[in-house]
Structures are given as C-alpha cells and as structure tokens.
ROBAKE-549166 format. One record per residue: residue in one letter; x, y, z of N, C-alpha, C in turn. Coordinates in steps of 0.02 Angstrom, whole numbers, padded with zeros to 5 digits, always signed. Example, Ala and Ser with C-alpha at 12.3 -4.5 7.8 and 13.67 -1.06 7.14 Angstrom:
2
A+00660-00284+00390+00615-00225+00390+00660-00165+00390S+00642-00112+00354+00684-00053+00357+00645+00002+00394
This chain:
305
M-00948-00076+00625-00902-00086+00570-00839-00044+00582P-00779-00072+00570-00718-00034+00582-00711+00026+00536S-00685+00081+00562-00671+00140+00521-00596+00155+00525V-00566+00171+00468-00494+00183+00462-00483+00251+00431L-00439+00291+00462-00420+00356+00434-00352+00349+00400V-00349+00365+00335-00287+00363+00296-00261+00434+00289V-00198+00445+00309-00168+00512+00309-00106+00511+00265D-00107+00552+00211-00049+00555+00166-00057+00617+00123D-00003+00656+00114-00007+00715+00073-00004+00699-00002S+00013+00637-00019+00014+00615-00089-00055+00587-00108L-00087+00618-00157-00153+00594-00180-00147+00523-00206V-00093+00508-00242-00085+00441-00271-00081+00388-00215D-00040+00403-00163-00032+00355-00108-00096+00349-00067R-00132+00404-00057-00196+00401-00021-00245+00356-00058R-00248+00365-00124-00295+00324-00163-00275+00251-00162L-00209+00238-00165-00185+00169-00164-00204+00135-00097A-00187+00168-00042-00201+00139+00024-00277+00132+00034G-00314+00185+00017-00386+00183+00026-00419+00130-00016G-00396+00122-00078-00423+00071-00122-00412+00001-00095L-00352-00011-00068-00338-00077-00039-00383-00091+00021L-00391-00041+00064-00431-00051+00125-00506-00056+00109R-00528-00021+00058-00599-00026+00039-00617-00095+00013G-00566-00134-00005-00579-00202-00028-00602-00248+00028R-00594-00228+00091-00618-00268+00147-00690-00249+00163E-00734-00297+00161-00806-00285+00170-00821-00254+00238G-00859-00200+00238-00882-00170+00300-00836-00117+00328W-00777-00107+00299-00732-00055+00325-00751+00013+00296T-00753+00064+00338-00765+00133+00317-00699+00170+00317I-00684+00203+00261-00619+00236+00253-00629+00311+00249H-00591+00349+00290-00589+00422+00286-00518+00443+00267F-00512+00506+00244-00447+00528+00219-00429+00597+00248A-00363+00609+00253-00336+00675+00272-00271+00685+00236Q-00254+00748+00220-00195+00764+00180-00133+00774+00222D-00141+00787+00287-00083+00796+00330-00105+00786+00403G-00058+00792+00449-00072+00779+00519-00123+00826+00548R-00121+00890+00529-00168+00938+00558-00239+00923+00535E-00247+00908+00471-00313+00890+00446-00336+00825+00477A-00289+00779+00491-00306+00715+00522-00336+00726+00591L-00307+00772+00630-00333+00785+00697-00404+00814+00694E-00416+00857+00644-00483+00884+00635-00532+00828+00616E-00510+00782+00574-00553+00726+00553-00567+00680+00612I-00517+00669+00654-00526+00626+00713-00578+00656+00760E-00578+00723+00766-00627+00757+00808-00698+00746+00781L-00705+00745+00715-00771+00737+00684-00793+00664+00683H-00746+00619+00666-00762+00548+00659-00706+00508+00691L-00714+00491+00754-00662+00454+00789-00653+00385+00756P-00595+00372+00726-00585+00308+00691-00564+00253+00740D-00568+00192+00716-00542+00135+00755-00467+00128+00746L-00440+00157+00692-00368+00150+00678-00348+00204+00628V-00285+00226+00633-00257+00275+00587-00197+00244+00549V-00198+00254+00483-00141+00235+00441-00111+00299+00415T-00047+00312+00429-00019+00377+00411+00050+00373+00378D+00061+00419+00332+00127+00431+00304+00168+00468+00356L+00234+00473+00346+00277+00507+00394+00296+00577+00372N+00317+00585+00310+00340+00650+00286+00282+00689+00256M+00256+00737+00295+00199+00777+00273+00208+00849+00296P+00179+00897+00260+00182+00967+00283+00135+00978+00342E+00138+01038+00370+00095+01058+00426+00111+01020+00489L+00093+00956+00492+00105+00914+00550+00125+00845+00524D+00188+00825+00535+00210+00762+00505+00187+00701+00545G+00203+00642+00519+00179+00580+00549+00203+00570+00620L+00265+00589+00634+00291+00581+00702+00252+00622+00752E+00239+00686+00735+00200+00729+00779+00128+00704+00786L+00101+00678+00731+00033+00652+00733+00028+00592+00780V+00078+00548+00778+00079+00491+00824+00078+00516+00897K+00120+00566+00911+00124+00593+00979+00057+00621+01001M+00023+00659+00957-00040+00690+00974-00095+00637+00984I-00096+00586+00942-00146+00534+00950-00134+00495+01014R-00070+00480+01029-00054+00443+01091-00077+00484+01152Q-00068+00550+01149-00085+00593+01205-00161+00602+01213N-00195+00613+01156-00266+00632+01160-00315+00575+01145Y-00293+00524+01108-00337+00469+01090-00299+00403+01100P-00283+00386+01162-00239+00328+01175-00269+00261+01153L-00334+00258+01140-00365+00195+01119-00362+00185+01043V-00337+00236+01006-00335+00232+00933-00264+00212+00911P-00254+00151+00886-00187+00131+00863-00169+00164+00797V-00103+00170+00785-00078+00202+00725-00030+00155+00689I-00039+00147+00623+00006+00109+00581+00041+00157+00534L+00107+00151+00528+00147+00195+00486+00154+00166+00416M+00152+00209+00365+00172+00190+00298+00241+00221+00286T+00291+00179+00279+00360+00203+00276+00386+00201+00204A+00427+00250+00188+00460+00253+00123+00535+00260+00134Q+00573+00243+00084+00646+00251+00090+00663+00323+00105G+00705+00333+00154+00724+00400+00176+00689+00421+00240S+00637+00383+00261+00600+00401+00322+00614+00352+00379E+00667+00312+00372+00679+00258+00420+00690+00284+00490Q+00730+00336+00498+00746+00362+00564+00683+00388+00599I+00641+00424+00561+00580+00451+00590+00533+00393+00609A+00532+00340+00567+00488+00284+00581+00507+00250+00647V+00571+00240+00658+00594+00209+00720+00573+00253+00780Q+00580+00319+00773+00559+00365+00827+00484+00359+00839A+00445+00354+00785+00372+00350+00791+00351+00285+00825L+00385+00230+00809+00370+00167+00843+00384+00172+00917R+00439+00205+00934+00457+00213+01005+00409+00261+01040T+00381+00307+01002+00336+00357+01031+00266+00330+01043G+00243+00284+01000+00176+00259+01012+00142+00224+00954A+00172+00224+00894+00141+00188+00838+00139+00113+00852S+00090+00079+00824+00080+00008+00839+00112-00039+00789S+00124-00016+00728+00156-00058+00678+00174-00015+00618Y+00202-00046+00567+00219-00009+00506+00217-00056+00446V+00207-00026+00387+00209-00062+00324+00249-00021+00274P+00303-00048+00245+00339-00011+00193+00293+00003+00134K+00298+00062+00105+00253+00080+00049+00260+00032-00010Q+00320+00005-00018+00330-00041-00073+00294-00108-00062C+00270-00119+00000+00235-00182+00016+00161-00171+00032L+00134-00112+00016+00065-00097+00035+00016-00148+00008S+00022-00166-00056-00025-00212-00087-00026-00279-00052A+00033-00303-00030+00037-00369+00001+00020-00368+00074D+00037-00314+00110+00037-00317+00183-00011-00269+00218L-00035-00216+00185-00072-00164+00222-00135-00191+00254C-00177-00225+00215-00241-00248+00242-00231-00298+00299D-00184-00345+00290-00171-00394+00343-00147-00360+00407T-00103-00309+00400-00077-00274+00458-00132-00236+00494V-00174-00202+00456-00231-00165+00485-00278-00213+00521E-00293-00269+00489-00337-00318+00520-00307-00346+00585Q-00242-00358+00584-00208-00384+00643-00212-00335+00701V-00196-00271+00687-00195-00221+00741-00266-00206+00765L-00314-00205+00720-00384-00195+00741-00406-00251+00788S-00388-00312+00771-00407-00369+00813-00375-00363+00882I-00311-00343+00883-00275-00338+00946-00303-00282+00989S-00327-00228+00958-00348-00169+00996-00416-00176+01029K-00454-00227+01011-00520-00236+01040-00514-00260+01112A-00546-00227+01157-00542-00246+01228-00609-00273+01251D-00606-00326+01289-00666-00353+01322-00673-00319+01390R-00717-00269+01395-00721-00227+01454-00740-00267+01517A-00786-00314+01510-00807-00352+01569-00749-00394+01597Q-00710-00425+01552-00654-00465+01574-00601-00420+01606A-00590-00361+01577-00540-00314+01605-00558-00294+01676R-00622-00285+01689-00644-00266+01757-00627-00321+01807L-00638-00384+01788-00620-00440+01832-00545-00445+01842M-00506-00436+01787-00434-00445+01791-00400-00394+01835R-00433-00336+01845-00403-00285+01889-00398-00310+01961R-00435-00363+01979-00432-00391+02047-00376-00443+02053L-00345-00462+01998-00293-00514+01999-00225-00482+02011K-00185-00509+02056-00121-00480+02075-00061-00519+02048Q-00068-00583+02035-00013-00622+02009-00041-00682+01971Q-00005-00701+01917-00030-00755+01876+00028-00789+01840H+00028-00856+01840+00076-00895+01801+00037-00945+01759V+00047-00942+01693+00010-00986+01648+00057-01019+01598K+00038-01078+01575+00075-01114+01524+00026-01141+01472F+00044-01135+01408+00002-01160+01354+00044-01201+01306E+00011-01249+01274+00040-01288+01220-00006-01281+01160L+00017-01248+01107-00025-01231+01050-00006-01269+00987E-00058-01288+00948-00046-01313+00881-00028-01254+00836N-00008-01269+00775+00010-01217+00727-00054-01190+00694D-00093-01155+00733-00159-01131+00713-00161-01055+00723H-00170-01018+00669-00167-00945+00672-00222-00917+00717E-00280-00950+00717-00335-00926+00760-00318-00934+00834L-00285-00989+00851-00263-00999+00920-00212-00946+00940V-00167-00930+00894-00116-00879+00907-00149-00813+00924S-00199-00792+00884-00233-00729+00895-00269-00728+00962T-00301-00785+00980-00336-00789+01044-00286-00787+01102M-00228-00818+01092-00176-00817+01143-00152-00746+01156V-00141-00708+01103-00120-00639+01110-00172-00599+01148Q-00236-00608+01130-00290-00572+01164-00291-00587+01238Y-00283-00649+01256-00284-00669+01326-00226-00637+01364L-00166-00640+01337-00107-00614+01372-00109-00539+01380Q-00131-00504+01328-00132-00431+01333-00188-00407+01379D-00244-00442+01379-00298-00424+01424-00277-00434+01497A-00240-00488+01509-00216-00502+01577-00169-00446+01601A-00123-00424+01557-00076-00371+01576-00113-00306+01588L-00162-00290+01546-00200-00228+01555-00241-00231+01619G-00274-00287+01629-00317-00293+01688-00280-00288+01753M-00218-00312+01754-00178-00310+01816-00142-00243+01825G-00155-00195+01779-00125-00129+01786-00053-00126+01762M-00031-00176+01723+00037-00178+01698+00049-00127+01643C-00003-00108+01609+00004-00064+01551-00060-00025+01541D-00057+00027+01499-00118+00063+01480-00143+00035+01414E-00198+00063+01388-00229+00037+01328-00181+00040+01268S-00143+00095+01262-00098+00102+01205-00043+00050+01208D-00012+00041+01267+00041-00009+01273+00013-00080+01267R-00050-00089+01285-00082-00154+01276-00080-00175+01202V-00097-00128+01157-00096-00144+01086-00025-00159+01063R+00024-00118+01085+00093-00127+01064+00121-00193+01091M+00106-00210+01154+00126-00276+01180+00095-00332+01139G+00032-00323+01120-00002-00373+01079+00032-00383+01012V+00055-00328+00982+00091-00334+00918+00156-00373+00927A+00193-00359+00981+00256-00394+00995+00243-00469+01006L+00191-00485+01045+00174-00555+01058+00153-00590+00994Q+00113-00555+00953+00090-00584+00890+00150-00600+00845E+00198-00553+00841+00257-00565+00799+00296-00625+00824A+00305-00631+00890+00344-00687+00918+00308-00753+00905L+00242-00754+00914+00204-00816+00905+00200-00836+00831V+00191-00787+00787+00190-00802+00716+00258-00827+00692N+00311-00797+00719+00378-00822+00702+00387-00895+00724A+00363-00911+00785+00368-00979+00810+00329-01028+00766C+00271-01006+00742+00228-01049+00701+00255-01055+00630F+00262-00999+00594+00280-01000+00523+00354-01016+00512H+00397-00978+00545+00469-00985+00532+00499-01042+00572G+00472-01054+00633+00500-01106+00676+00473-01175+00658N+00411-01188+00677+00383-01255+00668+00371-01274+00595L+00346-01227+00554+00330-01242+00484+00388-01228+00437E+00440-01195+00461+00501-01181+00422+00486-01147+00355V+00442-01097+00357+00427-01057+00298+00467-00993+00302S+00508-00979+00252+00553-00922+00253+00517-00857+00236S+00536-00803+00270+00507-00737+00255+00527-00713+00186R+00581-00741+00158+00601-00722+00090+00548-00742+00038L+00514-00799+00052+00461-00820+00007+00403-00771+00007R+00387-00744+00066+00333-00695+00071+00350-00631+00034E+00414-00613+00035+00435-00552+00000+00426-00561-00075G+00439-00621-00101+00434-00633-00172+00365-00652-00196D+00328-00691-00155+00262-00716-00176+00219-00723-00114H+00177-00673-00102+00135-00670-00042+00091-00732-00036H+00059-00752-00090+00012-00808-00087+00049-00874-00078A+00107-00882-00110+00145-00944-00103+00167-00955-00031Y+00182-00900+00004+00203-00904+00075+00149-00936+00118Y+00087-00912+00112+00032-00939+00152+00009-01007+00127D+00014-01019+00062-00004-01085+00035+00042-01139+00063L+00107-01124+00066+00155-01172+00092+00143-01184+00166A+00128-01131+00203+00114-01139+00275+00053-01183+00286R+00000-01173+00248-00060-01215+00255-00044-01288+00237E-00004-01298+00185+00014-01366+00165+00054-01401+00219R+00103-01367+00247+00146-01398+00297+00111-01409+00364A+00058-01371+00377+00022-01379+00440-00009-01448+00447S-00017-01485+00391-00045-01552+00393+00005-01605+00370M+00069-01586+00363+00122-01632+00341+00168-01649+00399E+00198-01709+00395+00250-01727+00442+00317-01702+00415P+00364-01681+00460+00359-01682+00533+00328-01618+00562Y+00308-01572+00519+00287-01506+00542+00223-01508+00584A+00176-01552+00564+00109-01551+00595+00111-01568+00669Q+00159-01608+00691+00162-01630+00761+00199-01580+00806R+00230-01531+00777+00266-01482+00818+00218-01435+00854R+00238-01413+00913+00196-01371+00954+00232-01306+00973I+00193-01256+00993+00219-01193+01019+00205-01193+01094Y+00257-01181+01134+00250-01181+01207+00255-01109+01232V+00204-01088+01267+00200-01018+01291+00194-01019+01367S+00236-00980+01400+00228-00970+01473+00229-00896+01487A+00191-00876+01537+00186-00806+01555+00185-00800+01631D+00229-00758+01658+00229-00741+01729+00210-00668+01735L+00151-00655+01762+00124-00588+01765+00116-00565+01837S+00136-00504+01849+00124-00473+01914+00105-00401+01900T+00092-00363+01952+00075-00292+01942+00135-00250+01923E+00196-00279+01925+00257-00241+01910+00287-00259+01843Q+00280-00321+01819+00308-00339+01755+00275-00403+01728A+00285-00413+01663+00261-00474+01629+00321-00505+01594V+00330-00571+01605+00384-00608+01574+00352-00662+01529Y+00366-00658+01464+00337-00705+01416+00393-00747+01386T+00384-00813+01384+00431-00858+01351+00394-00899+01299I+00418-00897+01237+00386-00931+01181+00438-00976+01147R+00423-01041+01144+00470-01089+01115+00435-01131+01062D+00469-01142+01007+00443-01187+00955+00487-01250+00951E+00466-01299+00911+00502-01361+00904+00537-01367+00836G+00547-01309+00805+00584-01309+00742+00659-01313+00753P+00698-01310+00699+00771-01318+00705+00806-01257+00734G+00770-01201+00741+00801-01141+00767+00838-01103+00712F+00871-01048+00731+00908-01008+00682+00961-00968+00720D+01009-00943+00682+01062-00902+00711+01037-00830+00713W+01005-00810+00768+00975-00743+00772+01028-00688+00770S+01091-00705+00786+01143-00654+00786+01159-00630+00715K+01138-00669+00664+01152-00650+00595+01097-00608+00564L+01043-00596+00601+00991-00552+00575+01018-00480+00570P+00996-00442+00521+01015-00372+00518+00992-00335+00581D+01033-00290+00605+01017-00253+00666+00950-00216+00656P+00896-00237+00691+00831-00206+00679+00827-00135+00705T+00872-00115+00749+00871-00047+00775+00905+00002+00729D+00938-00023+00677+00970+00020+00627+00917+00041+00576P+00902+00106+00571+00849+00128+00525+00860+00105+00453A+00923+00092+00434+00937+00070+00366+00906+00001+00351N+00890-00037+00403+00863-00104+00394+00787-00106+00401L+00755-00048+00405+00683-00047+00418+00643-00081+00362E+00668-00077+00301+00631-00103+00244+00642-00178+00234K+00687-00209+00272+00703-00280+00263+00652-00323+00300P+00616-00368+00264+00563-00408+00296+00589-00454+00350S+00651-00477+00345+00677-00525+00393+00686-00495+00463G+00690-00429+00469+00700-00399+00534+00639-00363+00562R+00584-00362+00525+00526-00322+00545+00498-00345+00612G+00487-00411+00620+00459-00436+00682+00503-00422+00742L+00569-00431+00732+00616-00420+00787+00618-00346+00806L+00614-00302+00756+00612-00230+00771+00553-00213+00814L+00493-00238+00797+00433-00223+00835+00438-00252+00906M+00464-00313+00912+00472-00344+00977+00519-00304+01021Q+00576-00284+00993+00626-00247+01033+00603-00176+01050T+00561-00147+01006+00537-00080+01018+00483-00079+01072F+00440-00129+01073+00382-00129+01116+00393-00165+01183M+00446-00205+01188+00461-00239+01250+00526-00210+01279D+00535-00217+01345+00595-00191+01377+00655-00238+01369V+00643-00303+01365+00696-00352+01357+00673-00404+01306V+00717-00421+01258+00704-00475+01210+00768-00517+01206E+00763-00581+01225+00821-00624+01227+00805-00692+01195F+00849-00717+01152+00842-00783+01122+00887-00833+01158N+00866-00897+01155+00912-00948+01181+00965-00963+01129E+01011-01007+01145+01070-01019+01103+01051-01046+01034T+00999-01089+01031+00980-01119+00968+00931-01076+00928G+00904-01024+00959+00860-00978+00923+00788-01001+00916N+00768-01054+00952+00698-01076+00948+00658-01057+01010Q+00685-01013+01050+00649-00988+01109+00666-00914+01120V+00615-00875+01132+00625-00804+01147+00591-00787+01213T+00625-00747+01253+00597-00722+01315+00590-00646+01309M+00531-00621+01324+00518-00549+01320+00492-00525+01387I+00517-00467+01408+00496-00438+01472+00469-00368+01460K+00411-00355+01489+00382-00288+01489+00373-00265+01561R+00404-00209+01577+00399-00183+01646+00347-00127+01650R+00316-00123+01707+00266-00070+01718+00301-00002+01718K+00271+00045+01684+00299+00113+01683+00286+00148+01749A+00337+00182+01774+00327+00221+01835+00283+00281+01821K+00237+00294+01865+00194+00353+01857+00234+00416+01872P+00226+00468+01831+00263+00530+01844+00245+00560+01911A+00295+00585+01946+00284+00615+02012+00243+00679+02005M+00199+00691+02053+00157+00751+02052+00198+00811+02075T+00186+00868+02044+00217+00930+02066+00176+00958+02124N+00204+01009+02158+00167+01039+02214+00100+01065+02193G+00099+01092+02131+00036+01121+02108-00016+01068+02094E+00005+01004+02082-00043+00951+02068-00069+00917+02131Q-00032+00926+02186-00052+00893+02247-00112+00929+02278S-00157+00889+02306-00217+00920+02337-00212+00914+02412
C-alpha cells in the first residue's frame, strides 16, 4: 500500500492535506512539521512519496527537496505552493521536485497529482534490466483519447530511457511527469478541446465534458501520434494531436514565478523545467521535447583508484 509523508508547519494545512489523502483507500499518511522532522520520519518510515510545503522553519521545502534528491533519489516530492513562494517553488522544481499543487487547489488537484506521480514512479525492475542492453530505439505510436493508454505510454517511454542509461531514477520520474503533461494536453486540450479554465471553475464538469466528447464526433476519431528516438545520449519525443491547435506564444511565461498559480501554464512549466528543449510547431498541435543525458562529474585525484 502506498505511504505518503505530508510536511507542513501549519497544523491546519497538514490536516487538510492529510484528510484529502486519507480519502484514498489503502494509502498510509505520515506527518512532519518541518524539513528536519521530515528527514527523521523518512529514516523511520521510508515513504513512497513526500508532499511538502515550502516556507518552514528549521529546514525549508527547498532544502528538503535537495536532501531527498541526494539521499533518497527514488522518493518523489510534490510541492504545496502558496502565494509568495513562487520563486522558491521554481528553484525546487529545478532542483528535484516532481510536481506541485497550489494550496488554493488542494481539494481539486492534490489526490490526482499524488496518484499520477506514484504511478509514474513505479519501476518494473525486470524490464529495466533488459532495457540496459538496448543501445538505440525508434518507436511510433497512434493512440486513442484514452487516459489509461496515456499512462501506459508514459511508463513505457520512461522505462526505456532509464534502461538505456539516459537518466537516473529521479529524472525518470520527472521525465514521466513532463511526458504525462504533454500527452494529457494533446488528449484533453487538443483532440477533445476541453479548456483548462473549466477545470479551474468546476473540476467535475471538466472531466465530465472530456468523457462525453471522447465518444462524440468529430472528437472521437482524432488520434495522438507519438514518436520517440532514444539513444544512450539523448531522448527526442514528438507528440502531435489532431485538434485545431493553439497560439502557444500567448501563454503566460511559465518560467516567471508570478505565473506559477495560473492553471493554463502549469503543464508547460513542468515540461520546460524537466526537459532540456521544448518546442511547438507553428499551429501549436505538436510539441517536441528533448532530454539529454547528464554528464557524469569528473573524478578528483583523491577519488581515482
């Protein structure tokens, strides 16, 4: 059963987040008041995932992300962001956090985000062992607008990158989040033409409309086209939908911390943070993302044997 550690110095916010997560059957929830207590709790009960606030005494969320990335690279971290913490949140995402949820959206988005990241973080060890023998791969897929297929597609692509030595376990999860965002955008916003503004106003209406359109014309016949060129040095992903496209240049700059709370830029922020290159075509219905293998740090004389 998945276990989640919730870290927040506010008792009210801890109870809110914990209460939401306890609503998912089988999830075990632990709590910590700050980053230092969180590290002690992780030593006692290694969680499957950490949900943390950013502004805390003793050891803040940014430092906690760094420590978890360094000492527990298989444990993904989701940030709970509040107004005023945008700059720190962007730094934490670049440092190693896997996703974020604005505190004002906890009720609507926290459980779904945790479930998404937990799903992405699961590794099939036997498949990974085989994939380490693969040196180059080119694949193409044509997907229906099916959320289960999208999740399976993400799992396949991230396992391939990990197995070929393109990334470590932590980057595997972050790449998976970027791929998931791009594929969900292609499905919901591209092919089904469901606006993120509807989700901001009515969470249930957003998914109800998506389910309705998945069996309606012309939406039902549209497909998502995925291609991936993988080598031991880089991964190039191209995702195209058959929707009308959009003017991506008019999106709020996702790298500007002031826009962190805007739902329309969340997916793009995660994609640009976790991938080295993110480029749209002219019509906005195709995105190409590139992830390059990180160079290993050079050994010092004292490290050489």
